[in-house]
C-alpha positions as CSV (number, residue, x, y, z in Angstrom):
1,M,15.0,96.3,67.9
2,K,11.5,96.6,69.3
3,K,11.0,100.4,68.3
4,L,12.1,99.4,65.2
5,L,9.7,96.5,64.6
6,F,6.9,98.6,65.9
7,V,7.6,101.6,63.6
8,A,8.1,99.1,60.4
9,T,4.6,97.4,61.6
10,A,3.1,100.8,62.2
11,V,4.2,101.9,58.4
12,I,2.7,99.1,56.9
13,A,-0.3,99.4,58.6
14,L,-0.7,102.8,57.8
15,F,0.0,102.4,54.2
16,G,-2.7,99.0,54.2
17,M,-5.0,101.6,55.4
18,A,-4.4,104.1,52.8
19,A,-4.4,101.8,50.4
20,C,-8.2,100.2,51.2
21,N,-9.7,103.8,52.1
22,G,-8.5,104.6,48.4
23,K,-10.2,101.7,47.2
24,K,-13.4,101.6,49.3
25,A,-13.6,105.5,47.9
26,A,-13.8,104.5,44.4
27,E,-15.9,101.7,44.6
28,T,-18.7,103.7,46.7
29,E,-18.6,106.8,44.3
30,E,-21.4,106.7,42.4
31,P,-21.4,107.9,38.6
32,A,-21.3,111.5,37.8
33,A,-25.3,112.2,36.9
34,E,-25.3,113.5,33.3
35,A,-26.6,117.0,33.3
36,T,-30.0,117.9,31.3
37,A,-30.2,120.9,29.6
38,V,-33.5,122.1,30.3
39,K,-35.2,122.6,26.6
40,A,-38.0,125.2,27.5
41,A,-39.2,126.6,30.8
42,Y,-43.2,127.8,31.2
43,T,-44.4,130.0,34.0
44,G,-47.8,131.8,34.5
45,V,-50.9,131.5,36.8
46,L,-54.1,129.5,35.8
47,P,-57.7,129.6,37.6
48,A,-59.0,126.9,40.4
49,A,-62.1,126.1,41.6
50,D,-61.0,126.0,45.1
51,C,-58.5,128.7,45.5
52,D,-57.8,132.1,43.9
53,G,-55.0,130.4,41.6
54,V,-52.4,128.1,40.6
55,W,-48.9,129.2,39.6
56,Y,-47.5,126.9,37.1
57,T,-43.5,126.4,36.6
58,L,-43.1,123.5,34.2
59,Q,-39.6,122.5,33.0
60,L,-39.0,120.3,29.8
61,N,-36.2,118.2,29.4
62,D,-35.2,115.7,27.1
63,G,-38.3,113.3,27.2
64,K,-38.8,114.2,30.7
65,Y,-40.4,117.1,32.4
66,D,-41.1,118.6,36.0
67,M,-44.0,121.1,36.9
68,I,-45.0,122.7,40.6
69,E,-48.4,123.7,41.1
70,T,-48.6,126.0,43.8
71,Y,-51.9,126.9,44.7
72,F,-52.3,130.3,46.4
73,A,-55.0,132.3,48.0
74,L,-54.9,136.2,48.1
75,D,-54.9,137.8,51.5
76,T,-57.5,140.2,51.5
77,A,-56.1,142.2,54.6
78,A,-54.4,145.4,54.6
79,N,-51.0,144.1,53.2
80,A,-52.4,142.3,50.3
81,G,-50.2,139.5,49.9
82,I,-50.5,135.9,49.0
83,N,-50.9,133.0,50.7
84,E,-49.2,129.8,49.5
85,I,-51.8,127.1,50.1
86,L,-50.1,124.1,48.8
87,S,-47.0,123.1,46.5
88,V,-47.7,119.9,44.7
89,K,-44.4,118.4,42.6
90,S,-44.8,116.3,39.6
91,E,-42.2,114.6,36.9
92,G,-42.9,112.5,34.3
93,T,-42.8,112.3,30.4
94,V,-43.1,114.5,27.7
95,E,-44.8,113.6,24.5
96,T,-45.1,116.1,21.2
97,I,-48.1,115.3,19.0
98,E,-48.4,116.4,15.7
99,K,-52.0,117.1,14.7
100,G,-52.6,118.6,11.5
101,D,-51.2,121.8,12.0
102,F,-51.4,121.7,15.2
103,S,-48.5,120.9,17.9
104,Y,-49.7,119.3,21.3
105,I,-47.6,118.6,24.4
106,K,-48.7,115.6,26.5
107,L,-47.2,115.2,30.2
108,T,-47.2,111.9,31.3
109,P,-47.1,112.2,35.1
110,S,-44.7,109.1,36.3
111,T,-47.7,108.4,39.1
112,E,-51.2,107.1,37.9
113,D,-52.6,110.8,37.5
114,A,-54.1,111.9,34.6
115,A,-51.9,113.2,31.6
116,I,-51.9,116.9,31.0
117,C,-52.1,118.3,27.6
118,F,-51.1,121.7,26.2
119,L,-51.3,123.3,22.4
120,N,-47.8,125.2,21.2
121,A,-50.1,128.4,20.5
122,T,-47.0,130.6,19.7
123,D,-42.9,130.2,20.0
124,S,-43.6,131.5,23.5
125,T,-46.5,130.4,24.8
126,I,-48.7,127.0,25.4
127,I,-52.4,126.8,26.5
128,M,-53.7,123.8,29.0
129,L,-56.6,121.9,27.0
130,N,-58.8,119.3,28.6
131,A,-58.6,115.6,28.1
132,E,-60.3,115.9,24.3
133,L,-57.5,118.4,23.3
134,E,-60.2,121.2,23.1
135,T,-58.9,124.7,24.0
136,P,-61.1,126.3,26.8
137,A,-63.2,129.1,26.1
138,A,-61.4,131.7,27.3
139,P,-57.9,130.4,26.4
140,D,-55.8,133.6,27.7
141,F,-56.6,132.4,31.2
142,Y,-55.3,129.0,30.6
143,T,-51.8,130.2,28.9
144,L,-48.3,129.7,30.3
145,N,-45.4,132.0,28.7
146,I,-42.1,130.7,28.4
147,V,-39.5,132.0,30.8
148,K,-36.3,133.4,28.8
C-alpha cells in the first residue's frame, strides 16, 4: 500500500512539474522578431584624413539603416596587406528627401552624432554629401556602389 501511494504521488508530482514547465516556457518565450528585408545595400572605400581610407557597408531597411565604417591603413611591408585600425557600427533612421530633380538619403543616427546625407546619383550609386547637401569636388572618391 505504501508503494502504491508513493508511486501515485510521484506520478502526480511529475505531471504537475511537466504542466508547470510547459506553462513557464510559454510565458518566457519571446515573440518571433519580424524579419526586415534589406531594401538596398551599398559598399565602397571613401577617403579619410587620419588613415588610408574608410570601408563603408550600408544597409537600408524599412525606415532604418545599419552602417559599419572600417578605418584601415595599407601595410607597406612586402606582403602589402591591409591593417584594420577601427570598426564603428551605427544605426538609426532613414529619410528620403526630394528637392527639385534630386533625391537624397538622410541617415540620422540613434546616438547624438550628426546626420549623414547621400545623393541618389544613379540606380546603383550614392554619393556622400556635406551638411549643406553639396556634392564634393571629387564625387568619384565619395561614391558607394550597390551590392547585388
